[in-house]
C-alpha positions in Angstrom: -12.0 -21.9 5.1 -10.0 -22.3 8.3 -9.2 -19.2 10.2 -5.4 -19.7 10.0 -5.5 -20.0 6.2 -7.9 -17.1 5.9 -5.5 -14.9 8.0 -2.6 -15.9 5.8 -4.4 -15.1 2.6 -5.6 -11.8 4.0 -2.0 -10.8 4.9 -0.7 -11.8 1.5 -3.4 -9.7 -0.2 -2.8 -6.8 2.2 0.9 -6.8 1.1 -0.3 -6.2 -2.5 -3.3 -4.0 -1.8 -2.9 -2.0 1.4 -6.5 -1.0 1.7 -8.1 -3.0 4.6 -11.7 -2.6 3.5 -10.9 -3.8 0.0 -9.1 -6.9 1.2 -11.9 -7.6 3.7 -14.4 -7.3 0.9 -12.4 -9.7 -1.3 -12.5 -12.4 1.5 -16.0 -11.5 2.7 -14.9 -10.6 6.2 -15.7 -7.6 8.3 -13.1 -5.0 9.5 -14.2 -5.9 13.0 -13.0 -9.4 12.4 -9.6 -8.2 11.4 -9.4 -5.9 14.4 -10.4 -8.8 16.6 -7.6 -10.9 15.1 -5.2 -8.1 15.8 -6.3 -7.9 19.4 -6.3 -11.6 20.0 -3.2 -12.6 18.1 0.0 -10.6 18.6 1.7 -12.6 15.8 -1.0 -11.6 13.4 -0.7 -8.0 14.6 3.0 -7.9 13.8 2.4 -9.5 10.4 -0.5 -7.2 9.7 1.6 -4.1 10.3 4.5 -5.5 8.1 2.0 -6.4 5.3 0.5 -2.9 5.4 3.9 -1.3 5.2 5.0 -3.6 2.4 1.7 -3.0 0.5 2.1 0.8 0.8 5.7 0.6 -0.4 4.6 -1.5 -3.4 1.9 0.9 -4.4 4.3 3.8 -4.0 6.8 2.1 -6.2 4.2 1.5 -8.8 3.0 5.1 -8.7 6.6 6.3 -8.9 7.2 4.1 -11.9 4.2 5.6 -13.6 5.5 9.1 -13.0 8.9 8.1 -14.4 7.2 6.6 -17.5 5.3 9.8 -18.1 8.6 11.8 -17.7 10.2 9.5 -20.3 7.3 10.2 -22.6 8.0 14.0 -22.3 5.2 14.9 -20.0 6.2 18.3 -18.6 3.6 18.1 -15.7 5.1 14.8 -14.5 8.6 16.2 -14.7 7.6 19.3 -12.8 5.9 17.1 -10.1 9.0 15.0 -9.8 11.3 18.0 -9.4 8.9 19.8 -7.0 8.9 16.7 -4.8 12.5 15.5 -5.1 14.7 18.5 -5.6 14.9 21.3 -3.0 16.1 23.8 -5.6 12.8 23.5 -7.5 10.4 23.6 -4.6 10.1 27.4 -4.3 10.6 28.6 -7.9 7.1 29.8 -8.5 
């Protein structure tokens, strides 16, 4: 596979799965290769940083939706977690 195509696929996957070593493993490349790409190609570096942010936001959205699902199911622990982390009034009530 050509390097340009591999970089593109890597960045697309990183935006879904923001774990560098997991994405490297999927494409059978080393982390050192990715670090070299970042050093040699400023465009790749910018896209890498954006993909990592996007991936992290996507996973956070997914995690938050799971918590909200548990709250809707009546899970008291999930509700407490949500309130402890989203409402100042509940943070120091213990």
